[in-house]
N, C-alpha and C positions, 0 to 999 in steps of 0.2 A: 346776697340776692337769692331769690328762689327760682323755680322752674315753670316754664310754660310747656304743656303737653299738647301737641297738635295731632289730633286723630284724623287720619285720612290725608296725611302729608304727601304732597307731590311737588313737582318742579315748578309749578305756577304759584298758586296762593300759599301753599304750605311753606315753600322756600322763602317767599316774600315776608311772611309772618315771622319765620325764624330769624331773618335778617333784621326786621324792624324791632322785635322784642330783644333780640340778641344785642343790638346796638345800645339798648337801655340797660344791659347788664344781666339779663335773664339767661339762665341755662335753658337749652331747648331739647325736648324729647320729641322726636319725629316718629310717629307710629303709622305704619303702612302694612298692607297685606303682604307685601314682598320685602323680605329682609334685605336683600341686595339693593333694592331701590332705596330703602330707608337709609342704609349705611352710606350709599353713594351720595345721597342728598346731604346727610350729616357731614360727610367729608368735604363737600363743596363749601358749606357755610363755615365749617371749622377753619378752612383755609383763609377765611376772611376775618379770623380772630374771634369767632364766636364759639362758645362751648356748646356742642351739640352731639347727641347720640341717636342712633337709629334703633328702633324696636319693631318687632313684627307682631301683628295681630289682625285677624279677621273680625270685623265688628259684629258679625253675626254669631261669633263664638264667644259666649260670655267668659268662660274660663281663660281663654287666650287673651282677651282684652283686660281682664283683671290682672293677669300675670304680667302683661306688658306695662301697665301702669304701676304695678308694684316694683318692677325692675327699674323703671324710670326714676321712681322715688328713691330706691336704694342706691342708684348710680349717681344721680344728679342732685337729689335733695327734694324737699317738699314741693309739691305741685301747687302753685298759687293761682295759675291761670290754666284753664282747660278750654281748648277749642275743639268743637266737634264739627268736622266739615268734610266727611268722605263724599266722593262723587257717586251718585246712585247708578246702579246698573241699568243698561238700556232696556233690558227685559222687564223692568218695573214700569215702563211707560207704554202700557197697552190702552187701546180705546176702552171706554167705560163699559160698553156693551159686550166686549170680548174679555172682560175681566171677571174671573170666577174667584171663589174663596181661596183656592190654592195659589192663585196669582198674587194674593195680598200677603202671603206669609213672608216672602222675602222683603218687601218694602217695610213691613211692620217690624221685622227683626232688625232691619238696617237703621230705621229712623226713629224707632220707639225703644225697643229692648236695648239696643246699643247705647243710646244716650243714658238710659236709666242705669245700666251697668256702670258706665263710666262715671257718672255723677256720684253714685253711691260709693264708688271706690275712692274718689278723691275728697269727698266731703269731710271725713274725719280729719284729714290733714289740714284742710282749709280752716276748719273750726279751731284746730290746735294753734294755727298761725294767728287766728283772729281776723282773717281777711281772705278774700279770694274773688276770682272772676270766672264765670262760665259763659262761653260765647258759642252760640249756635249759628251756623251759617247754612242758609237754605235758598233754594231757587224761588222764582215768582209764584209757582203753583202752591206754595205755602199760604199765599194770600188770595190768589185768584185761581181756583181749580180749573184744570184744563181737561176737556172731555177725551182728548187723545193721550193723556198721561195720567190715567186714573190712579195707578199705584203710588206715584209720588204725591199726587194731589191729596190723597187720603192720608198717607203716612206723614207727610210734612205738616198737615193740619194737626195731627195728633202730637207730633213733636213740638209744634208751636204751643199747643195747650199745656203740655208738660213744662216747657220752658217758662211760660207765663206764670204757671203755678209756683215754680221755683223762685221766680223773680219776686213774687209777692211774699213768699214764705221765708226766704233766706235773707232778705234785706236787714232784718233785725240782728242777724249774726255777722254783719259786715261783708256779706258775700253778694256780689252783684251778678245778676244773670241777665243776659241780653241776646238779641237775635239780629243778625244782619241778613236782609233779603237782597239777593243779587238777581235782578230780573235778566233773563236771557243769559248769554255766555259771558265768561271772563274774557276780556279783549285787551291784549297787549297794546299799549299806546293810547287807549281810551282814557280821557281825563278822570273818569270816576270808576271805571271797571278794569283798569290795568291792575295786575297783581300788587304792585307796590302801592298804588292808590288805595286799594282795598285793605292792605295791611296797615296803612296809615289810619284808615277809618276804624279798624278793629282796635288799634292802639288807643285812639281817641275814646272809643266806647269804654275801654278798660279804665282809662284815666278819668273821664268825665262822670261816669257812673249815673247817667240820667236815662230813665225810661227803659222799656223792654225792647220794642221793635224799632229798627232803623233800616233805612233803604239806601242801597248803594247808588241807585239811579231811579228814574221814573219807571213805573210799572209798564208803560207802553213802549219802553225803549228796546 
């Protein structure tokens, strides 16, 4: 079996995805800004019989992200599945009329440059395998821009466009690219937005390989 790399891994969705894919036999690379957090998360799921390792990278630092993905490949094996799901910073969410050019640098680095770096780093390995899956996870502003959250609205729209282009371009190579929109917050116990339910959805997207955009719940939820 090969590896899933979760970029932006945390104790909610990241841990749930690690458990879901780990139960299917995948090794799991958990990539977070904080190495101690990533290692602790990896230790938790390893205790459940899953092969997992933590790696540190700030997604706005291309060299660090490349190095983390290279280390994951060297340690665990080829990355067959890439999930890009870091949680945006709160300061990316300014009202549109209070958002200047400098305020968009962070969101664009986070939601556009980061995904481009990650995809380009794993794509040769996926092509060598002859298969792969790339999963983008975004909030509802990727679909319906919000005037009070200009940074994420703009950057998520760009990330969505990039993902859709990849979906159309890489299908012939056996590489499926899809996006999961999670409206509102991830809610423990919610039938569709509980972390484990979302992990099941992401597993189904990887397995079914149909379409680009999927919704975890209704947009007005």
